[in-house]
TILUM-165633 format. One record per residue: y, x, z of N, C-alpha, C in turn. Coordinates in pm, whole numbers, plus 50000, padded with zeros to 5 digits. Example, Ala and Ser with C-alpha at 12.3 -4.5 7.8 and 13.67 -1.06 7.14 Angstrom:
494315131950780495505123050780496705132050780 497755128550708498945136750714500035129050787 
END
This chain:
364879169484226364719172184363363479166384420 363149153384385361999148684442360839155684393 360749159884259359569166984232359499180384288 360619188484317360529201284392360189199684528 360719188584600360399185884738358919184084761 358369175184662356849169984666356079182784638 356439191584551355769202584523355609211284632 356689214984708356569224284826355889216484939 355969204084953355239197385054353809197585026 353359195484907351949195884863351299210084891 352119219684839351699234084844351349237684993 352339234885075352189239585223351039231885294 350989218885255349869210885303348439216385275 348449221985151347229225485096346889240785126 347919248985124347589263685133348159270185268 349139264085334349649271885455348669268285578 348279280085629347079278185730347959275685874 347189274385970347689272186106348599283586142 349479281186230350669291186259349939304986316 348779302486389348029315086433347629322286328 346859315986218346399323986097347579331886025 348679322486025349959330085952350329341586018 350289343886156350549356386231349539365986202 348219361186176347219371786155347429376886010 347679369385917347989372485784349059383085778 350129379085845351429387785850351009401685909 350119400886007349719413586068348969423185961 347999417285888347399425185777348369429785680 349219421985639350169424785533350889436785565 351499438885702352279448085740351429460785766 350229458785811349369470485825349129477085689 348809468285585348749476485448349899482785403 351029475085413352399480385360352779494085436 352479493785564352699506285634352039518885571 350749515485524349839525685478350449528885335 350549517885251350819520585123352189525785086 353249521385158354629526085137355139537685214 354799536585351355269546585444354299558985462 353079557185415352189568485417351619569485551 351669560085643350969561185773349629558985754 348749566185852347439564785845346949552185924 345759546785865345209534285938345109536186083 344709548886143344729550386297346209548486337 347179554286269348529554186326349089538686337 348659530986220349129517886225348489509386329 347239511886363346609504886471347269509086599 347619521186623348229525686737349699519686749 350399518986645351809512386643351529498286696 350459490786638350219477686659349919475586809 348989482886855348589481486994349719485187086 350509494787066351629498187147352699488187160 352879481287059353899469787058353349455887102 352059455087116351489440987127351999432587247 352259440087354352819432887483354179433987505 354989437187404356439439787419357329426387430 356549414687413357179400687405356719393887517 356089398587623355509391387719356579383187799 357769389887842358709382087905359399371387814 359659374487687360129363987599359149352387574 357879355387574356829345187545356909336787668 356909340887797357129332887905358409323887909 359469330787866360809322587858360429309287766 359909312287643359689301887553358669291687586 357599296287669356579287887709357369277987826 358219283587911358909275888003359879266987938 360399270787816361289260487750360529246887712 359309248787671358399238287641357989229987758 357629237487857357059232187992358209224088074 359359231588094360409225988161361189213888075 361269216087957361759204087855360839191787879 359599193087880358649183287893358839175988030 358939184488134359019178688263360259170788272 361429175388220362629168088233362619156788148 362109157188031361989145787945361089134087988 360059137588094359149127388141359869119488244 361009123988297361599116688423362239104888374 362379092888457362889081288412364339083088367 365209091988432366589092688413366799097888271 366089108488232366259113188088365689105287992 364629097888014364029089887912365099078987882 365829074387975366649063487964367939068987878 368259080387914369439087587827369159088187680 367809094487670367509097287523367189083587445 366739073587527366559060287458367909053987422 368869055287497370209050787470370739057287366 370699070387346371269076987231370439073887107 369159070887111368279066287002368779053486948 369429046287027369879032686977370979033686868 371589044986853372559046586750371879046486603 370579047186606369859047786489369009035386473 369199026886366368559016286343367619015686219 367979024986126367239026786003366639041185992 365759043285901365289057185883366329067385854 367209063185756368189070385718369169074985843 369539066285914370359068186032369619076686125 368309074986141367519083786225367629097986192 367519101386063367549115986006368849120886043 370109111886011371329117586028371689120686174 371239112186268371479114186413370709124686465 369469126286430368739138486496369249152086432 369399152686303370029165286243371309169886315 372199161186317373619163986370373569166786512 372739159786605372509162786739371849175986774 370889178886683370209192686704371079203386666 371799201986562372729212486509373739214786623 374349205286675375349206686785374679213686907 373469209586952372939215387063372549229287043 372159233886920371769247386892373039256286892 374159249486846375409258086848375809261687000 375359253087108375599255787243374509265987292 373369263987255372349272887299371019269987223 370359281187174369169279087090367989272487148 367729276087270366529270787342366809256187382 368029252487431368409239387465368319230687329 368839236287213368839228287108367399224587045 366579236287052365209232387014364549219487098 364659220587218364059210887303364709198287289 366039197587294366869184587284366579178087144 366509186287035366259181186912364989174686902 363939181386956362609176086948362359163987027 363009164087146362849151887239363529139487188 364829141587132365529131187071364769125386938 364249134086868363489129486753362239120486795 361669123486905360609115586957360989102486981 362129101587051362659086687105363079080086978 363749086686887364219079686781363049073786684 361889082286689360749077886603360209065186674 360249064386801359779053086862360519040686842 361769042386825362789031786793362649026886656 362459036586551362479034186411361139039986374 360109031086398358719036386369358479038986209 359259033386126359269035485981359599047785926 360349056886009360869068385949359669078885947 359879087685852358819098185835358999107885947 357999107986039357939115686153357979131086128 357239134586014357309148885984358659154385935 359399145685868360669148685813361649147385928 361519139186014362359137286142362299148986216 361019155786243360959169086302361469180386237 361329180086101361969190486025363459190286031 364069178286040365469177286061365859181086201 365069179586299365389183986424365289200386427 364449205986353364339220786345365459225286259 365899219686157366959224486076368239227686158 368509221286268369559224586352369649239086403 368399243986405368179257986464368749268186356 368919263886242369659273086142370899277686187 371639269586276373059271786317373059280886425 372029284386500372189289186636372799302386630 372629312386535373149325886548374619324986510 375139313986466376649314286442377239306586571 376549303586660376929296186779377149304586896 377329297087015377719303187157376609312987213 375279311487159374289319287215373749329487121 374549333087003374329341986898374069354986989 372899362186962372799375087037373429385786981 373519386786849374209397686787375619397886813 376529388086784378019387086811378289388886957 377489382287037377729384487178377449399187239 376469405187185376069419087209377199429287162 377669427887050378659437686993379949434587053 380189424387127381449420587192381359425887348 380249431887371379969436487524380349450887523 381039455287617381309468987639379979476287659 379699488387613378599495787649377339493187558 377539483887446376469481387360376109494287277 374869494587228374169508887186375039514087058 375749505586991376509510086877377959511386895 378429511887013379809511987056380519522586993 379809534987010380459547686950380599547386805 379799540386723379969537086584381039527986547 380769514886598381639505386550382699499786643 382579503586782383509498986872382999484986928 383899480186994383739465987056384299456286964 383519447086908384059436686808384139423186878 385349418686913385449405486983384909393086899 384609383086968384019370686909385019365786818 386289368586832387279361886731387039366586610 386489378986587386139385086435384859380386406 383999374586484382559371686432382449355986447 382199351486573381809335786590383119327886547 384299332486572385459323386538386189329286417 385579337286340386209340586216386139329786110 387069331186022387029321885911385699319485832 385079330585800383769329585741382819321585808 382729324785953381729319086033381889303886045 383159301386068383659286686083383289278185976 383529284585852383199277485735381859275385711 380889284885736379469282985724378899272285826 379429274685953378909264486049379339250386026 380559248785998381069234085963380399228885832 380189237785735379689233285621378149227185640 377449235585701376089232685737376029221085844 376729219585936376829209486029377009196685971 377959195685881378319183185803377389179185700 376829189085618376099186485507374569185385533 374069192285625372579192485654371979178485685 372769170685766372219156685786372029148085652 372959151085566372809143385431371759149285349 371559162085344370549168485272369189163685322 368979161785456367649157585515367439143285475 368749135585488368539121085434368049119085293 368669128385212368179128385077366739131685059 366349141885139364879145885129363969135085176 364469124085249363719112485283363129103985148 364109104985048363819097684925362919106484822 363039119984871362229129184775360909132284830 360489127484936359219132184994357939126584918 356919131984933355759127484870355069118184968 355189105584920354519093585006353039093985000 352469101184929350959102184912350449109685037 351309118985111350859125785206351099118285349 350009115985412349979106485541351059110685636 351689101685688352789104885788352109104685931 352759109686025352359110886173353299103386246 352959096586359353959090286440354149096786569 355029092786642355299097586765354369095786893 353359088186851352439085686955351489099386992 351709108386902351079122086929351459127587061 352929125287092353469130387209353559119787314 353009123087432352889114187550353369120287671 353929112587757354319117287893353539110987984 353839113988118353319107488234353999095588272 354449087488186355499075888202354679067188310 353489064188292352769054288362352129059688501 352279071788520351549078388634352209075688762 351699067088854352249062888975351149063089082 350369072189076349259073389180349929073189313 351029082089333351549084089464352069071389519 352559060989435353179049689473351999039689537 350789042189485349699033489523348979037489637 349359050789693348589054289811348919046589937 347979043290021348209038090144348769047190240 349979046490272350809055490363350189057090490 349499046190549348859047690679347679056090678 347039059290563345859067890556346199081290501 347559084690479347869097890423347589109090525 347029119690471346969132690548348269137990550 348439147590642349699155490631349919162990491 348919166890443348989172590293349589162590202 349039149790212349519139690129350939136490146 351319135190272352749133990300353729143490250 353169156390255354079166190197354219164290039 353049162989991353049161289823353949150189793 354079140189869354929127689823356099127089901 356719137989950357919137990017359019139489929 359979129289939361239129989854362259140889921 361999143090054362989152590114362709166790065 361579169790050361219185589997361659186889862 361549177289777362079178589654363569178789639 364189170589715365719170689732366199184589776 365489187789882366019202489957365899213089843 364829214789786364729225989697365499224689574 365579211589528366299207089401367889210689432 368399207389550369799209189579370009225389598 369009233589627369179247189639369249253989489 368499247989392368559250389262369849248289205 370529235789228371809231689198372819240389244 372739245089361373739254289411373629267489340 372589271489310372639285089222373269282689085 373039270589030373509267988892375139268388895 375569260988998376979261689027377499275589045 376939283989110377199297289153377229306189010 376159303888935375989309888818377219309188714 377629296588693378619292488602380039296788656 380049297088794381389300788862381619316388853 380639323288854380539337388842380629343088696 379969335088604379789341088476380489334188356 381219321988397381709312888289380589305988231 380749302788106379899294388022378779302687964 378039309288052376919318788012375609309688004 375339303087895374259293387888373069301187827 372599312087897371409319787843370079310987861 369039317587806367749311287803367229309487952 367529318288039366929316588164367609306488251 369059304988232369779294188316369339281188240 369089280088108368649267288060367399263088114 366489272888132365029269088197365269265888338 366109271488405366449270288543366889255588556 367899251888479368539238588485367439226988469 366619228888359365629220188326364639217788441 364289230488492363319229088609363699222188726 364999224988769365349219688895365899204588873 366319201488759366639187788737365419179288736 364279185488676363049178188668362419176588812 362839186288897362219184889035362879172689112 364199173089083365059163389147364709148389093 364709147388970364359135088897363069129688913 362149137088943360779134388959360599128089111 361529132689191361579126889319360579131889426 359319133489382358309138289482357559150589406 357059160889498356279171989434355029166389369 354409155889406353219150989332353589146889191 354589138189178355039133389045355399146388965 356159154889015356379167688947355289175688884 354319177388975353219185488948352259177788846 352359163888847351489156688758352259159788609 353479160788607354099162888482353699176788430 353769185788528353449200088493352049199588430 351029193888491349769195688430349679189288283 350449179188258350559174988106351239184288027 352349191388083353249198888007352589212087958 351689219088035351269230487994350169230687888 349639218887865348839216887758349389219687633 350759220987621351519222487484351819238087457 351599246087543352179260287521351089270287480 349819265987450348829275387418349189282487295 349799276587183350189284987063351089295487090 352109293387175353139302987221352499316087284 351599311587373350929322487458350169330787377 349389326887271348509335487211349089340087085 350159334787031350719339586901351839351586925 352599349787025353759357987046353359373287058 352219376087127351779390987128351359395586992 351009387286897350689392186757351969396386687 353129387786713354279390386648354859403486707 354659405586837355219418486905354519429486833 353159427686807352419439086736352919440886600 353399430886515353879432186385355259439586399 356059436086508357229442886517356889457886541 356089460686626355689474786664355439481986529 354589476186448354249483886327355329485286235 356259476186228357419475786132358369486986175 358649487286301359539497486357359049510986366 357889512486416357269525986452356949531986309 356559525786207356089531486083357349532685992 358449526786038359689530485957359899520585840 358909510985841358909501185727360159491585727 360629487485842361839479685855363159488185809 363109500485842364259509485803364139511485647 363009511985596362839514985460363379502185380 363069491085425363439478385350365059476685355 365629481185474367069479085479367749489385392 367209501885399367969512785319367849509985167 366899502885121366779499084979367979489784951 368189480385027369349470085016370779477685013 370749486785112372089494785125372249502584984 371249507684932371379517184816372009508184688 371749495284694372329487784585373559479584600 374169482884712375349473884771376669482884729 377609473484729379069478784713379869472484841 381059476784840382059472884952381999455684948 381989449484831381989434984831380659429884856 379569435084800378329427184801377419432684932 377969442685018377099446085120376779433985207 377789425585256377329414385350376269405985281 376269403285152375369394985089374009400785100 373849413785055372529421785052371969423985196 372939424885278372549425785431371789412685477 372559403785433372039389185468370689386985421 370539389285283369179388985222368099398485295 368429410385324367469418885379367109415185514 368079409785593367789405285725366949392885716 367059384785614366119372785594364659377385574 364669389385500363169394085470362659400785597 363439409785659363009415985777362539407585892 363269394785905363079384385996361629379385993 360919379185883359659374585876358759383485964 358939396285980358169405886058358749409986174 360179407686201360699410086329361559398286365 360809386486408361489373686430362329373086573 363059382486590363969381586713365239388086688 366339379886716367729383986675368039397186734 367839399286871368109411986937367239422986886 366049420686858365079430086799365469435386663 365749425586587366339428086449367549436486443 368589433986538369759441786529369419455786577 368479456786655368069470486714367679479586586 366929471586496366239478186383367419480786265 368179471686231368989471986107370509474786154 370919473186276372259476486322372569491086284 371649500086326371959513486301372109519086158 371549510786065371529513185929372709507685864 372949494185881373829486585817375269490685856 375479492385990376959495086020377349507485973 376759519385977377179532085922377349531185766 376469522685708376699520985573377999512985527 378219502385613379519495285602380769504385627 380589514185718381829521685740381889533085634 380809536885569380839546185470381589539885335 381169528185305381759522485177382929513885210 383409511785318384649505085346384489490385370 383299486085389382819471185409383379468085556 383489454185562383909448585687382579448785799 382849456585924381589457586006381349444686070 382439435986111382029424386167381269415486079 381779414685946381019404985866379699409385841 379399423085832378049428785809377289425385937 377739426486049376929423686170376589408086151 377399400086125377149384986112376309382386001 376259390885895375239388985777373859390985831 373699399985924372369403285984372109390086069 373079385486151372799373786233372309362586143 373099359586027372689347885946371399348985871 371209361485834369919362985786368649361885859 368809364085989367829362586095367699347686117 368719339086115368759324886141368209318286007 368659322685896368259317385763366709315985742 365929326085754364439324185727363729320685845 364349317885954363689310686069363129297486013 363849292085905363429279085862361869278785802 361449290785759360069292385703359259302285778 359759304485911358959315485993358549306286121 357069305586124356609296486229356859300386375 357349313386397357499319286537358409310086594 359669305886548360639298786630360239283186633 359429279686537358959264686520358119260486626 357329271986690356189268186782356579258686901 357719262386972358029252887089358349238587039 359179236086919359249223286881358029215986831 357179223586748355959218186731355069215486835 355029221886945354229218787060354709205787124 355929203087125356459191987185356409179387098 356339182286960356089170386869354699166886837 353729176386877352399174186842351949175086703 352749183586622352439186186476351989199986464 351559203186334351289216386285352399222686192 352389234386175353549240186104353629235385962 352449232185898352329226985755353039212585748 353099206885858353679193085859355169193285829 355829203385860357379203785850357679212685733 356849222685702357339234285631357749231485489 357209221285428357629218485289358979213485288 359409205485382360939201685400361739214285431 361249223285519362039234585550362279243685444 361469245385344361559253085225362839248585157 362979234885144364189228785076365459232685145 365409230985282366509234085363366899249685348 365849257585345366109272285327366869275285183 366389269385083366999270284953368359266384944 368749252685004369899248685015370969257385092 370609260285208371489268285295371879282185238 371079286885162371499300685101372859300885037 373199289484965374419289084898375679290184988 375859280285085377059281485175377089294085261 375969299885295376049312785373376549323585291 375989325585162376419335085071377809333085040 378179321985014379729319684985380599324385097 380189318485220381029324685342381149337985348 380069346885336379979360585351380759366785237 380869361985126381469367385017382989365184989 383289354185023384589349084981385569344785082 385109344985205385889339285326386339353285412 
END
């Protein structure tokens, strides 16, 4: 195990480029595959790429705000104190790995965006408390919790097919979450990974290559010490200064935000979608920073972390555009359908979804591509449609471990590059294949 972990760590440190270059390489690979396999012309592939290039703008803004609002909230004294208290549960590197992995997994089961931010922020506080822990592995442990998201309460595929009017309702009907999220196979996979991933990551701590330099949490800084507003001479303040340092203004707009949050949950139940997560983070940040000036100082620091998301997500949208418009994603899925039986379809669906996820790294987008292929195939050969749908969901979550797309928010918060965590994530990917496959086949 140590030799294998060290091998992958060395390989990604040496050969894996920056996440932006990874997106460029994937773009070129899909461009060539569309021409070679699907017979599309170079002009057509360029058109598919350009047409899809801006399709993720709204999502890119959501993920940018996850980083910004998470940073804003984390830099408040209240949240720093809470995270610091939680971090006191870890006194050794091993305990640090266990605590961060388990907490991140639980948080991602509640909501994927919430889990990404909470895992990263807790890891930073734990690293400050236990400076001898491998910071790279600690952040990989925080990211490993994301493996659970599509089996949790924010899983886009199971929630979609449980909603009346979804685009495949005429084919498969409405599948309640009791048959997907709360099915025996999904509960087995979730519980197995939630319990064992912390110990896998702790084991990787002993298997890491100590010749590769570690990084510490000092790469991530907040505006903890910024108190310029407190040092202002109030007698010389202009009306503008007084507004910028008014606690009343922050309190009023903050209370307005809290009012909407209460209304949202009263009207929709426990609907913790990405927009309401950002909304909660934003308005708690406004309240806890107390004055507009402190809040804006935090925003100034926070926006420095989102450059990678802003520039890379359009390239992934372009990749998705080429995959879908050229028919390449459908062709990949049909190949796996062709070798499947009633028993093996969920497994091959899971594997095919893992491959497609490299090029279409969006749960909802991937279901739009694979759902119309996999569900009719399941009905034709008598396979379980609910399990087939969840196989797509778990395939999407599985290869997220080695797909930089979803790691970008966490890496931005952590101050790391994708190569810093990817060697460990490869081991997590290999390990997690087995409980997921067992759950889909035998439960």
